[in-house]
C-alpha positions in Angstrom: 5.0 -3.0 -2.0 3.0 -4.3 -4.9 2.8 -7.8 -3.6 1.7 -6.6 -0.2 -1.0 -4.4 -1.8 -2.2 -7.2 -4.0 -2.4 -9.5 -0.9 -4.6 -7.0 0.8 -6.9 -6.9 -2.2 -7.1 -10.7 -2.1 -7.8 -10.6 1.7 -10.6 -8.2 1.1 -12.0 -10.1 -1.8 -11.2 -7.3 -4.3 -10.1 -8.0 -7.9 -6.4 -6.9 -8.0 -6.3 -5.8 -11.6 -9.8 -4.3 -12.1 -9.7 -0.6 -12.9 -10.4 1.7 -10.1 -10.0 5.5 -10.4 -8.0 4.9 -13.6 -5.5 2.5 -11.9 -5.5 -1.2 -11.0 -7.5 -1.9 -7.8 -4.3 -3.0 -5.9 -3.1 0.7 -6.1 -5.9 1.6 -3.7 -4.5 -0.6 -0.9 -0.9 0.7 -1.1 -1.3 3.1 1.9 -2.7 0.2 4.0 0.2 -2.0 2.9 2.6 0.7 3.9 1.1 0.8 7.3 1.5 -3.0 7.7 5.1 -2.9 6.5 6.0 0.1 8.8 4.6 -1.9 11.8 6.3 -5.2 10.8 9.8 -4.0 9.7 12.5 -2.0 11.3 13.3 1.4 9.8 16.5 -0.1 8.3 14.6 -3.1 6.7 11.9 -0.8 5.4 14.5 1.5 3.8 16.2 -1.5 2.2 12.9 -2.8 0.9 11.5 0.6 -0.2 14.4 2.9 -0.9 12.3 6.0 -1.4 10.3 5.4 1.9 8.4 7.1 3.4 6.8 8.3 0.2 7.2 5.7 -2.5 5.7 6.6 -5.9 2.4 4.8 -5.2 2.0 5.9 -1.6 -0.3 8.8 -1.2 -0.8 9.6 2.5 -3.9 11.6 1.7 -5.6 8.3 0.5 -5.4 6.7 4.0 -8.9 5.5 4.9 -8.3 5.6 8.6 -7.6 9.4 8.5 -11.2 10.0 7.7 -13.4 11.2 10.5 
């Protein structure tokens, strides 16, 4: 999850480790990374990769940008 979130930061030109809301910037892309992984992997693969899916510790569904009006 962290590698996927960091990759999204790099893709967006964001500094991965710069502080943002008290956490490294890559934490802010975890929900988007989760969306990508859910689309790319089967449920079994996702469960194997992220055992506490659908709500791993860093994933906050309320933080999803696309849920905003």
